[in-house]
N, C-alpha and C positions, 0 to 999 in steps of 0.2 A: 772202395771208395775211389781208388784211380780209375777204374772203368766205368763209373757211373757219372753222369751228368752233373754241372755244379749245383742245380737245385735239388737234386736227389741227394748228393753229398752234404748239402747243409740241412736237409730234413733229418739225415741219419746223425748227423753231430748234434743237432738240437734234441733228437730223442735220447741221446748218451747222456746229454748233460740234464735232460729232464729227469731221467731214471735216476742220476745220482741226486738230484735234489728232492725226489720223492722219498728215496730212501733214507735221505738224512732227516726228512721232515717224520717218517715212521719211528725212526731210531731216537729222535728226540723226543718225540711223543709218548713212546714206550717208557722211558727213562723218567718222565715226568709226571706221568698219571696215576692216580690213585685207584687203588682196587675196589675200593667200597661201593661206588655205584654199579659195578659191573657183578658184585653178589647180589645186589637186588634184581638186575636185569636175569641173572641166572634163575633165580626162584621164579621169576615168573616165565621162564623158558624163552627168553628173547633169544633169535637166532644170533649166533657169534658171540654170546656172551662169555661160555665157557672158554671159548678159543681166545679171546680177549684176557680172560684171568690167566690162561697159560702163557700168553705172551708177556703180561705184566710180572708173574712170577719168575719168568726167565729174562728179566729185562735186561740184565748185564750182557747176557749172549745175544740177545735180537738187537740190543743197541750197538754192540760191538760188530756184528755181521752187517748190519745195515749201516751204518756211520763208516766203519772203518775198512770192512772188505769190500763192500760194493761201491761205496764212495771212491776209495783209492782206485778201484778197478775202472770206475767209470771216469776218474781223473786222468788217469793213464791213456784210457782209450781215446779220449776227447782231446788229449794233447796229440796223440798221433794222427786222429783224425784232422785236426785243424792243420799239422804239418802236410798232410796228403793234400788239403784242400788248397793251401798255399802253394804246393808244387804245382797244382792243377792251374791255378791263376797264371802263374809264372809261365807256365807252359803254352797256355792258351792265348795269353796276353803278353805282346812283348814290351815287358816293363824293363826299365834300366835300372831299377832300385829293387832286386829282389829281397833285400834282407826288411825293408820297410814293409813289404806284403806279409813276410813271415812273422814279424812283430806285430802287425796290426792284427792278424789272426789269432796269434798268442793271446793278445791283450782282450780281444773280443770274447775268447772262451774263458778266459780268467775271470773278466769282468762278469758274464753271464753266470758262471759257476758261483763266484763268490756275492753275488748281488742276489742271486735266486736262493743260496743257502742262508744267506742273513734273513731274508723276508722269510724264508720256509720255517727257520727257527723260530721266530716270533709267532708265527701262526700256529706251529706245533706246540709250544707253550700254552698259548690261549685258548687251544681247541684240543687238546691232548684226548678227553675223553671222546669226543666225536670221531677223531682219527683212529684211535685204537679200537673203538666200537665197529668203525668201517673196515678195518684191516681183519678183525675177528668174522665180521660177516662174510668177507671174501674167502677166509680160511674155512669157514662153515660150508659155504657154497661148493668150494672146490672138492670138500670131503663128500659132499652129496650130490656130486655128478651122477656117478653110478646109479643112484636111485631114479634119474630121469630115463634112463634106459631099461630099467627091469619092468616086466609086465605086471599089470596088476591082477589081482585075483579076483574073479568075479563070482 
C-alpha cells in the first residue's frame, strides 16, 4: 500500500471492504436458508445443489468462518490500509491537521463497512436461497475445473 499510488491504494482498500461484505452476506444467507429447495434441485441434478446442501448442513461452521474469521481479518486489514492511505495523504500533501485526515479515513472505512454489511444482511436474508445456490454453483465449478483439461475419448 505504501508503495502504490493513491488510486490503486483506494481500489485495494475497496476490494478488502467488499470481500468482507460479500463473505458477511454468504455467512448470513447460509445461516438463514432452508434446505428443502436444494433437495428438489439435487433430485433434478441441478449443478451446485449438492454443494449448497453441504453448506447448509455445516451452516454453523460456514457462518462462523465467513462472518467471524474472514470478516474480522478484512476489518483489521482495511483499518491498516486506511491508516496507510492516511499516511500517504499526509506525506503527499502538506496538511497542518494530520489527525483530521486519519479520522476522516477511519470514518470512511467504518461507514462503508458498517453500511455495506447492513445492506448486505438485508439482501442475504431476503435472497438466501439464490445466494446459497450461487455459492454452491461456484464450488461445483471449482471442483470441476480439472474436467476442462481432460482429453475426451473419441
